[in-house]
C-alpha positions in Angstrom: 87.8 91.3 65.9 85.3 89.6 68.3 85.8 86.3 69.8 83.4 83.5 68.7 80.7 82.6 71.1 81.5 80.1 73.9 79.7 76.8 73.5 77.3 77.8 76.3 76.5 81.1 74.6 76.1 79.3 71.3 73.7 76.9 72.9 71.6 79.6 74.5 71.5 81.5 71.2 70.3 78.3 69.5 67.4 77.9 72.0 66.3 81.5 71.2 66.3 80.7 67.5 64.3 77.5 68.1 61.7 79.6 70.1 61.6 82.1 67.2 61.1 79.1 64.8 64.2 80.2 62.9 65.3 76.7 61.8 67.7 78.1 59.2 69.3 80.3 61.8 69.7 77.3 64.2 71.2 75.1 61.4 73.6 78.0 60.5 75.1 77.6 64.0 76.6 74.3 62.9 79.8 73.6 61.1 79.5 72.3 57.5 80.7 68.9 58.7 78.8 68.8 62.0 78.1 65.3 63.5 74.6 65.1 65.1 73.8 61.9 67.1 70.6 60.7 68.7 71.7 57.7 70.8 68.2 56.9 72.0 66.4 57.4 68.7 63.6 54.8 68.3 63.0 52.9 65.0 62.0 55.3 62.2 64.1 58.1 63.5 67.7 58.8 62.5 70.5 58.0 64.9 73.1 60.0 63.1 73.2 63.0 60.8 76.5 64.0 59.1 76.8 67.6 57.8 74.8 70.7 57.8 72.7 69.7 54.8 71.5 66.5 56.5 70.7 68.5 59.7 68.8 71.1 57.7 66.7 68.4 55.9 66.0 66.7 59.3 64.8 69.9 61.0 63.1 71.5 58.0 59.6 70.6 59.1 60.1 70.9 62.9 57.9 74.0 63.4 55.1 72.2 61.4 55.1 69.5 64.1 56.2 71.1 67.3 55.2 74.6 68.4 58.0 75.2 70.9 56.9 78.0 73.2 59.1 78.0 76.2 62.3 76.6 77.6 61.0 75.8 81.1 64.4 74.7 82.4 68.0 75.2 81.3 71.2 74.2 83.1 74.5 74.3 81.3 77.5 72.5 82.7 81.0 73.3 81.7 83.3 70.4 81.2 87.1 69.9 81.5 87.2 70.5 77.8 86.4 74.2 77.2 84.9 73.3 73.8 82.3 71.0 75.2 79.3 71.6 77.4 76.5 69.4 78.8 73.1 71.1 78.7 70.0 69.9 80.5 66.8 71.5 79.2 63.1 71.2 79.0 61.0 72.4 76.1 57.3 73.0 76.3 54.7 74.0 73.8 52.1 72.1 71.8 51.9 69.4 69.1 50.7 71.2 66.0 48.7 68.4 64.6 46.6 67.8 67.7 47.1 70.9 69.9 48.2 68.5 72.7 50.8 69.8 75.1 54.4 69.1 74.3 56.8 68.6 77.2 60.2 67.1 76.5 63.3 66.9 78.5 66.7 66.8 76.8 70.3 66.3 77.7 72.7 67.5 75.0 76.5 67.1 74.9 77.7 69.8 72.4 81.1 70.6 71.1 81.9 73.9 69.3 84.9 75.3 67.6 85.2 78.8 66.1 81.6 79.6 67.1 80.0 76.6 65.4 78.7 73.3 66.7 80.9 70.5 65.4 79.3 67.7 67.4 75.9 67.6 69.0 74.7 64.5 70.9 71.0 64.8 71.8 69.8 62.3 74.4 66.1 63.1 74.1 63.5 60.8 75.6 61.9 58.6 72.9 59.2 57.5 75.4 57.8 61.0 75.4 57.2 61.3 71.6 53.7 62.7 71.1 51.4 60.0 69.7 50.7 62.1 66.6 54.4 62.2 65.7 54.8 58.5 66.4 51.9 57.7 64.1 53.3 60.0 61.4 56.7 58.1 61.6 54.8 54.8 61.3 52.9 56.0 58.3 56.1 57.3 56.6 57.8 53.9 57.2 54.8 52.1 55.7 54.9 54.2 52.6 58.5 53.6 51.8 
């Protein structure tokens, strides 16, 4: 029997899946009851997702919006709790709708048990949202 991946290994694997545009694979790294939080999410973006199904729905169209091509920086910090890591990373690529460069920095606090994420707090920078995505969110809010 093999040991489940450490939280750091799980996070690195998740980044490889994002680069491969394997959203289903990335979502599968999460526990059925995963709690995902975006503390700095601006209006129109969710602050909290509960469960793998909500996470899958949220990420379903990610590759249609962001063509993530590289993880330009990654630092993973172990914490006093062996189930929790802090990851600082920078993703680069392009915005699909416009072809404009995409460059976003993230700080993630992730907790994993038995090889699955159980809590994932993503402190992404809402000030760096590409204009095309912000416009899309505004349009979606207006339509509802």
